[in-house]
C-alpha positions in Angstrom: 13.8 19.6 -5.3 13.1 17.0 -2.7 12.9 18.0 1.0 15.2 16.3 3.4 14.4 12.6 4.3 12.3 12.3 7.4 14.5 11.7 10.5 12.4 9.0 12.1 12.3 5.6 10.4 8.8 5.2 9.1 6.4 2.5 7.8 3.9 3.9 5.3 1.1 1.5 4.7 -0.9 1.8 1.5 -4.6 0.9 1.5 -7.1 0.9 -1.3 -9.1 -1.1 -3.8 -7.5 -2.7 -6.8 -6.6 -0.2 -9.6 -7.0 2.8 -7.3 -3.4 3.9 -7.9 -1.8 2.5 -4.8 1.4 1.3 -6.6 1.8 4.7 -8.4 1.3 6.6 -5.1 3.7 4.2 -3.3 6.3 4.8 -5.9 6.1 8.5 -5.5 6.2 8.3 -1.8 9.2 6.0 -1.9 11.0 8.3 -4.2 10.3 11.4 -2.0 11.1 9.6 1.3 14.0 7.6 0.1 12.1 4.5 1.1 12.1 0.9 0.1 8.9 -0.5 -1.4 7.6 -3.9 -0.2 4.8 -5.0 -2.5 2.6 -8.0 -1.8 1.9 -8.4 -5.5 5.6 -8.6 -6.1 6.1 -11.2 -3.4 3.2 -13.2 -4.8 4.8 -13.0 -8.3 8.1 -14.3 -6.8 6.1 -17.2 -5.6 4.4 -17.7 -9.0 1.1 -16.6 -7.6 -1.1 -13.9 -9.1 -3.7 -12.2 -6.8 -5.9 -11.3 -9.7 -6.4 -14.9 -10.6 -7.5 -15.8 -7.0 -5.2 -17.0 -4.2 -6.2 -19.1 -1.2 -6.2 -17.6 2.2 -3.3 -19.9 3.2 -1.2 -18.5 0.4 -2.1 -14.9 1.4 -1.0 -15.7 5.0 2.4 -16.9 3.7 2.7 -13.8 1.5 1.8 -11.5 4.5 4.3 -13.3 6.7 7.1 -12.8 4.1 6.2 -9.2 3.8 6.3 -8.8 7.5 9.8 -10.3 7.6 11.0 -8.0 4.9 9.5 -4.9 6.5 10.8 -5.7 9.9 14.3 -6.3 8.6 14.3 -3.0 6.7 12.8 -0.8 9.5 15.1 -2.3 12.1 18.0 -1.4 9.8 16.8 2.2 9.8 15.2 2.2 6.3 11.8 3.9 5.5 9.4 1.4 4.0 6.3 1.9 1.9 4.2 -1.2 2.0 2.1 -1.6 -1.2 -1.1 -3.7 -0.6 -4.9 -3.3 -0.5 -4.5 -3.6 3.3 -8.1 -5.0 3.8 -9.6 -6.2 6.0 -8.8 -4.0 8.9 -7.0 -6.6 11.0 -4.2 -6.5 8.4 -3.8 -2.7 9.0 -3.8 -3.4 12.8 -1.1 -6.0 12.4 1.1 -3.5 10.5 0.5 -0.8 13.1 1.6 -3.4 15.8 4.7 -4.2 13.8 5.6 -0.5 13.6 5.0 -0.1 17.3 7.1 -3.1 18.2 9.9 -1.8 16.0 9.5 1.7 17.5 9.1 3.3 14.1 6.5 5.9 12.9 3.4 4.6 11.1 1.4 6.4 8.4 -1.7 4.9 6.7 -2.4 6.2 3.2 -5.8 5.5 1.8 -6.0 5.7 -2.0 -9.7 6.2 -2.9 -10.1 6.6 -6.6 -13.6 6.9 -8.0 -15.3 3.7 -9.2 -15.3 4.9 -12.8 -11.5 5.7 -12.7 -10.7 2.2 -11.3 -12.9 0.5 -13.9 -11.2 2.5 -16.7 -7.8 1.5 -15.4 -8.8 -2.1 -15.3 -10.1 -2.1 -18.8 -7.1 -0.2 -20.0 -4.8 -2.7 -18.4 -6.6 -5.5 -20.1 -5.9 -3.8 -23.5 -2.2 -2.9 -22.7 -1.3 -5.8 -20.3 0.9 -3.5 -18.2 0.2 -5.7 -15.1 -1.5 -9.0 -14.5 -5.2 -9.0 -15.0 -7.8 -9.3 -12.3 -10.6 -11.7 -13.1 -14.1 -10.2 -12.9 -15.1 -12.6 -10.2 -12.0 -11.9 -8.1 -12.6 -8.1 -8.5 -16.2 -8.4 -7.5 -15.3 -10.4 -4.4 -12.6 -7.9 -3.6 -14.9 -4.9 -3.9 -17.7 -6.6 -1.9 -15.4 -7.4 1.0 -13.1 -4.3 1.0 -13.0 -2.6 4.4 -11.9 1.1 4.0 -10.1 2.7 7.0 -12.3 3.9 9.8 -12.0 7.4 11.3 -10.2 6.0 14.4 -7.4 4.8 12.2 -6.0 8.3 11.5 -5.2 8.0 7.8 -4.3 10.3 5.0 -6.6 10.1 1.9 -5.8 10.7 -1.7 -7.6 10.0 -5.0 -4.2 9.2 -6.6 -4.3 12.2 -8.9 -1.0 13.9 -9.8 -2.4 17.2 -8.4 -2.6 15.6 -4.9 0.8 14.1 -4.8 2.8 17.1 -3.6 0.3 17.8 -0.8 0.2 14.1 0.1 4.0 13.9 0.4 4.0 17.1 2.5 1.3 15.6 4.8 3.2 12.3 5.2 6.3 14.3 6.2 4.3 16.4 8.7 2.9 13.2 10.3 6.4 11.8 10.5 7.9 14.9 12.0 5.2 15.0 14.7 5.6 11.3 15.5 
């Protein structure tokens, strides 16, 4: 049984390396918070772009701008939003915090930090089953080398994306929202 939906409109920002489980966690949070998901991967696909194949900085800026328009419209309409993205480098997280502040909505950062071996197994499994678009090795290497995890001053909730942690993560997000 789900708990009541949080009273204050909230932007939940996902953060994590590719194949860490962000989209799975985002889906569970959206279900439990009655939230909309805005996915940068989905926006890229709508634009016939695929991040795992490499996308120029200019195109990422356009994708982020479109995501910001969608998130802003939804939260201003009183909808909870879970934003599904790697959210690295830090300035991207800072921009989402500023958007939440400008819209006077709660903000929660969720860092999905799956172990390296788990992410690698998920990548290889995806290549065999083609459940989502592939990430080229050179794109993955560049992503991992430049990824900036949240810093302590960012006040984030962390999970390894395991099913065992989902209930406690949902409860922690609700607690943060209720205190906001």
